[in-house]
N, C-alpha and C positions, 0 to 999 in steps of 0.2 A: 454417459455413465462414467464415473471415475474407478480408478482401479485402486484408490486409497479408503481402507476400511480403519475406522478408530472404534475400538471398544472402549466405550466412554462412561464415565461416571461423572454426573455434573456436580456431584457434592465434593469433588477431589479437585484441589487446587492444580496440582500436576496435570491432570487430564484436562482441566478447562485451558491451561496454558498450552499444552500440546495442540489441541483443537484451534486455538487462536493462531498460533504460528502456521498451522496448516492453512487455515484460511485466509492469514495475512499474506501468504504466499500465492494467492489467487486460486485456490484449489477449494472445492467444495467436497469433501469427502463423504462417504455413506458413514453416517453414525449409528452405532448400535449401544444402546443403554444397556450393558450387561446384567444390570441388575433387575431390569424389566424382562430382557429377553436373555437368559443365560444360554451360554453355547453348550452344544452337546459334547459329551466325552470324545466323539469322533473329530469334531471341531477342533477341541482343545488339543488333541493328540497331532492333528494336522500341524497346526499352529505352531505348536513346540517343535515339532521335527522341522518345519521350515525355518525357524528362528535358531536351529541348533544350539538349543538349551535344554535344560533339564526342567521337570516341573519345579524341582526345589528352588531353582534359581530365579523362577518367576514370582515367588512368594514374597510379599511384604512382610518383613520381620517387625520392625517399630511400630508400636501403637496398635499391635495386634495380639491375639492370644497364641502367638506363634510358639514361644516356649512352653506356655501352660499346656499346650495339646501334644507337646514331646515333639516337636516337627523339627526341633534343632538336634534330635539324636542324629548321629552320623550313620548308626546301624539301619536305619530305616531305608527302605528302597523307594523308587519312584512308581513301582508298579500299583 
């Protein structure tokens, strides 16, 4: 069993490239297609904490409704 887990979207070129890099290194990661199996809130909170990031830092801004949803508002909290 591998310790590497990739939360993967097969429609995303960046995700496909990351998976290819891992596999080309001779590692077969545990692949979770997050659109089919969404992570729980608890898992997301754990991953965010372990990555030492904020939820906002993980959000994709380009090509998404990020601004339309008001997520670019600096007054919003991460709660």
